[in-house]
TIBA-472387 format. One record per residue (C-alpha): residue in one letter; x, y, z. Coordinates in steps of 0.2 Angstrom, whole numbers, padded with zeros to 4 digits, always signed. Last residue first. Layout:
BEGIN
aXYZ;...
This chain:
BEGIN
g+0028+0355-0257;v+0013+0345-0261;e-0001+0355-0267;s-0019+0355-0261;g-0034+0365-0267;l-0044+0379-0258;t-0063+0380-0258;i-0065+0397-0266;e-0079+0409-0260;i-0083+0426-0272;v-0086+0443-0266;r-0090+0456-0279;e-0084+0474-0284;e-0088+0482-0300;g-0074+0493-0310;g-0075+0478-0324;r-0070+0466-0311;e-0064+0469-0293;v-0063+0453-0282;t-0066+0451-0264;f-0061+0433-0260;e-0070+0423-0246;v-0062+0406-0240;t-0067+0390-0240;e-0055+0377-0232;g-0050+0361-0240;p-0031+0365-0241;q-0026+0374-0225;y-0027+0393-0223;v-0013+0406-0219;r-0005+0402-0234;i-0019+0411-0244;a-0014+0427-0236;v+0005+0424-0241;i+0000+0422-0259;l-0011+0437-0259;s+0003+0446-0250;i+0015+0440-0265;g+0003+0446-0278;d+0000+0464-0273;t-0008+0475-0260;i-0021+0463-0253;r-0032+0468-0238;h-0035+0455-0224;d-0054+0454-0220;a-0057+0437-0230;v-0044+0437-0244;k-0045+0456-0251;t-0041+0466-0266;i-0041+0452-0279;v-0040+0459-0296;d-0049+0450-0310;e-0039+0451-0327;a-0042+0432-0330;q-0057+0425-0321;l-0063+0419-0306;g-0079+0409-0306;a-0078+0399-0292;d-0076+0382-0301;a-0062+0391-0311;a-0053+0396-0294;p-0053+0379-0288;s-0046+0373-0303;g-0054+0363-0318;a-0046+0374-0331;n-0032+0384-0324;v-0037+0404-0322;e-0024+0415-0330;m-0016+0431-0326;i-0024+0436-0311;t-0020+0453-0304;a-0016+0456-0286;g-0022+0472-0277;g-0020+0490-0273;v-0002+0491-0284;n+0009+0490-0268;r+0023+0479-0277;e+0023+0473-0295;g+0032+0457-0301;t+0020+0445-0294;r+0006+0444-0307;v-0006+0429-0302;q-0007+0412-0311;a-0022+0401-0304;g-0025+0386-0297;i-0033+0391-0279;v-0018+0384-0270;p-0016+0378-0251;y+0001+0370-0245;y+0005+0352-0241;a+0019+0343-0232;e+0028+0325-0235;g+0032+0311-0226;q+0014+0307-0220;d+0012+0309-0202;l+0029+0316-0197;i+0029+0328-0212;q+0012+0333-0209;a+0016+0336-0190;a+0031+0345-0194;t+0022+0358-0207;i+0009+0361-0195;r+0018+0365-0180;v+0032+0374-0190;q+0018+0386-0198;e+0013+0390-0180;v+0032+0393-0175;p+0033+0408-0187;i+0046+0408-0200;a+0060+0419-0196;f+0067+0434-0204;g+0082+0446-0201;v+0086+0463-0203;g+0099+0469-0190;i+0112+0472-0204;n+0119+0455-0203;g+0133+0449-0215;a+0139+0453-0232;d+0151+0440-0239;g+0139+0431-0250;f+0136+0444-0263;g+0145+0460-0262;a+0137+0476-0269;g+0131+0484-0253;t+0117+0478-0241;t+0110+0462-0234;a+0093+0456-0229;i+0092+0440-0218;a+0083+0423-0220;s+0078+0407-0211;n+0077+0408-0193;v+0064+0397-0186;g+0050+0406-0175;v+0042+0406-0159;v+0053+0395-0149;e+0049+0395-0131;g+0063+0400-0117;a+0051+0411-0107;l+0061+0426-0115;n+0056+0422-0132;v+0065+0411-0144;l+0071+0412-0161;p+0077+0394-0164;g+0091+0389-0178;g+0087+0383-0195;s+0097+0395-0204;n+0110+0403-0192;g+0124+0397-0203;p+0124+0412-0214;n+0121+0426-0201;i+0108+0432-0189;a+0111+0446-0176;a+0095+0450-0167;d+0086+0465-0177;t+0069+0454-0179;q+0057+0452-0192;v+0043+0437-0190;a+0038+0431-0207;n+0023+0428-0216;i+0031+0416-0229;f+0034+0413-0247;s+0044+0399-0255;t+0035+0398-0271;d+0053+0404-0281;n+0061+0388-0274;e+0080+0387-0277;s+0084+0403-0266;d+0078+0393-0251;g+0080+0407-0237;t+0063+0411-0237;t+0054+0423-0247;v+0045+0438-0238;p+0027+0444-0232;r+0031+0452-0215;n+0018+0448-0203;l+0027+0455-0188;a+0039+0469-0185;s+0056+0472-0177;v+0055+0460-0164;i+0068+0464-0153;g+0088+0459-0151;a+0098+0445-0143;t+0112+0433-0150;v+0118+0417-0144;t+0131+0406-0153;s+0133+0388-0149;s+0141+0382-0165;l+0154+0395-0174;g+0151+0388-0193;l+0148+0405-0199;p+0133+0407-0188;s+0129+0392-0177;g+0113+0394-0169;l+0103+0403-0156;a+0092+0419-0159;v+0084+0428-0142;v+0069+0438-0143;t+0065+0454-0133;e+0048+0462-0137;g+0048+0478-0148;v+0033+0473-0158;l+0023+0461-0148;l+0023+0443-0148;s+0008+0433-0144;r+0006+0426-0161;s+0023+0419-0162;s+0017+0406-0151;g+0028+0394-0140;l+0036+0378-0142;a+0047+0370-0129;a+0063+0364-0134;p+0068+0344-0133;v+0085+0341-0125;l+0096+0331-0136;s+0111+0325-0124;d+0100+0311-0117;s+0100+0304-0134;p+0088+0298-0146;e+0095+0291-0162;v+0093+0303-0176;k+0079+0309-0188;l+0077+0326-0197;v+0063+0336-0200;a+0063+0351-0214;l+0056+0368-0216;d+0058+0381-0231;y+0039+0383-0231;v+0039+0380-0250;p+0054+0368-0249;s+0045+0357-0238;r+0055+0343-0231;g+0053+0325-0224;v+0061+0312-0213;i+0079+0317-0218;e+0092+0306-0209;a+0104+0310-0196;d+0121+0304-0189;h+0124+0311-0172;r+0140+0319-0167;n+0143+0324-0148;g+0149+0342-0146;a+0140+0344-0129;h+0129+0357-0138;d+0125+0344-0151;i+0131+0340-0167;v+0119+0334-0181;v+0128+0324-0196;i+0120+0323-0212;g+0128+0313-0227;g+0127+0313-0246;g+0114+0308-0258;n+0099+0314-0266;a+0092+0325-0252;s+0110+0330-0245;g+0109+0346-0256;a+0094+0352-0249;v+0099+0350-0231;v+0101+0367-0227;h+0089+0374-0239;s+0075+0363-0230;n+0077+0374-0214;t+0079+0364-0198;v+0069+0354-0185;i+0076+0339-0177;h+0067+0322-0172;g+0076+0311-0160;e+0062+0303-0152;a+0064+0315-0136;d+0055+0330-0146;l+0058+0344-0157;v+0076+0347-0155;f+0083+0362-0163;g+0092+0368-0179;s+0107+0375-0188;g+0117+0377-0204;t+0131+0372-0213;a+0132+0366-0231;g+0145+0353-0236;d+0155+0352-0253;g+0152+0337-0263;q+0161+0320-0262;e+0147+0308-0259;g+0134+0321-0262;q+0130+0338-0254;r+0136+0335-0237;a+0125+0342-0224;l+0132+0348-0207;v+0118+0354-0195;q+0123+0361-0179;v+0111+0359-0163;t+0100+0369-0151;s+0091+0360-0137;p+0105+0360-0125;l+0108+0379-0131;l+0090+0383-0124;a+0089+0384-0105;q+0107+0391-0102;a+0104+0404-0117;v+0087+0409-0110;a+0094+0412-0093;a+0108+0422-0100;v+0094+0433-0110;s+0087+0438-0092;g+0071+0446-0091;n+0059+0432-0084;e+0041+0436-0081;p+0035+0423-0092;p+0043+0410-0080;l+0057+0400-0088;p+0057+0382-0095;a+0041+0383-0105;a+0033+0365-0104;v+0040+0352-0114;a+0036+0341-0130;s+0026+0356-0137;e+0013+0348-0148;v+0015+0346-0167;l-0001+0352-0176;a-0014+0344-0186;p-0022+0357-0197;s-0037+0349-0205;r-0034+0341-0221;t-0047+0340-0235;p-0040+0326-0246;s-0030+0329-0263;s-0042+0330-0279;t-0039+0349-0279;d-0020+0345-0285;g-0016+0363-0287;q-0009+0373-0300;w-0005+0390-0293;q+0009+0397-0304;q+0016+0414-0300;w+0021+0425-0314;a+0031+0439-0315;a+0026+0456-0325;g+0040+0467-0324;g+0046+0477-0310;a+0065+0477-0314;a+0070+0465-0300;g+0068+0450-0309;g+0052+0442-0316;i+0051+0427-0304;l+0054+0438-0289;g+0071+0447-0284;f+0066+0460-0272;i+0082+0469-0271;l+0086+0479-0256;a+0094+0496-0258;l+0102+0502-0241;v+0119+0502-0251;a+0117+0497-0268;v+0113+0483-0279;v+0107+0468-0267;p+0104+0450-0267;w+0096+0443-0251;v+0105+0431-0240;w+0104+0413-0238;g+0102+0401-0251;g+0118+0405-0258;v+0112+0422-0264;k+0094+0425-0262;a+0080+0429-0251;r+0068+0441-0258;a+0057+0453-0251;p+0039+0458-0251;p+0031+0475-0248;p+0023+0480-0231;p+0009+0469-0224;e-0007+0478-0220;s-0013+0476-0203;e-0017+0463-0191;f-0015+0448-0200;l-0011+0431-0193;p-0029+0425-0192;p-0034+0414-0177;l-0030+0395-0180;q-0044+0383-0176;w-0036+0369-0166;t-0049+0370-0151;p-0046+0358-0137;e-0062+0353-0127;p-0066+0362-0111;a-0070+0352-0096;p-0088+0350-0091;p-0092+0357-0074;q-0094+0343-0062;e-0111+0334-0057;p-0111+0325-0042;a-0110+0306-0046;r-0126+0298-0052;p-0132+0280-0047;p-0134+0269-0061;e-0151+0270-0069;p-0158+0252-0070;a-0157+0245-0088;g-0174+0245-0096;p-0168+0248-0114;p-0150+0245-0116;e-0138+0260-0110;p-0131+0271-0122;q-0113+0271-0127;a-0100+0283-0120;s-0093+0295-0133;p-0075+0291-0137;p-0061+0300-0128;r-0054+0316-0138;q-0037+0313-0145;p-0022+0325-0140;l-0013+0329-0157;y+0003+0322-0162;p-0005+0306-0167;s-0012+0315-0181;s-0031+0317-0188;y-0038+0321-0203;p-0057+0322-0205;e-0065+0307-0214;p-0063+0306-0232;a-0075+0316-0244;p-0088+0305-0252;p-0085+0296-0270;q-0088+0306-0284;d-0106+0311-0292;p-0108+0326-0281;r-0091+0333-0288;q-0074+0335-0279;e-0063+0348-0287;n-0055+0345-0302;m-0034+0341-0305;
């Protein structure tokens, strides 16, 4: 798992995707002596598309949270007391997060799935009813059977394109990954047999494939980065198996570092959109949309209170995976059949919260972290310009970037501060 050395073969060509618009090839030069053709009136050059993602962070993220219980709700111990169930348990002990990456993986620029359709509603729309009418034909119920005779899981999803691709949560279909059937039910009640194209347990996203149908209307993709705290959003899905359910609320917060609804994967950390729109078990994988009818997130986890496990419902604290991550992960799955996430190749303590930095417990030999000079007991306090408060905020900060990117890390060592650059490795997940 070593990084590419000077004596190794050259790096592959930059990654491209059929889901990105392609630039036209440059015109070939005229042979010497050829007469100059008449020139057309000069036109201003068309702007070229840029795929650089702006930073997600505008302020220090609050403490992390953990999605548990049946792959959906967080564990709780008392009314209004949330358990942050990380790898060491909730006692605040030293938990360890493994970041052992395959640093030989090719550098991948962030290919993005483009929106198949334009926003169905004008930006000035203020009607939740109009959003419901526009988005319900794009929202589906997902029934996933676990094994040939096993119980089923119920979730939600939305139509990505006219080719029959459906986006949902990985934890909704995880039980069917090794056998069992998946059925997608559209707004009109039609049933469509589905298969898994690929899934990412780390980002809790999956792409399904059904036969194209006129009853499956692609949803428009928006931007979570344009959201404002207090802005109205709408959640659609099938809570508790009740299909075509619509709830509305506001954006409660942005850039929440939390775990997703995939309780089977302790590396499922995201920088979430928090909303008070009612989200309950069965909403997993459904779209969170703005008032222009654009998908801005994928509903994935909720917080619950009380001593009950599984029966507690929504308390107005739900979390959605930002649509920017959906664009990247879906493009990787559609191109490669699998998704990638960035790693540094180290172990970091994740059992503490808001301790002023992330403590490195161990650096893996031959990893990007080792090559950059990171050492055990180093405390990372910043990634680029984003402040790091604990291990979870470090993981989430790194996942803003893509494998192969070089990122500055501010490190405290022996009472002194230094800045090191790490070229991120790659892991499939």
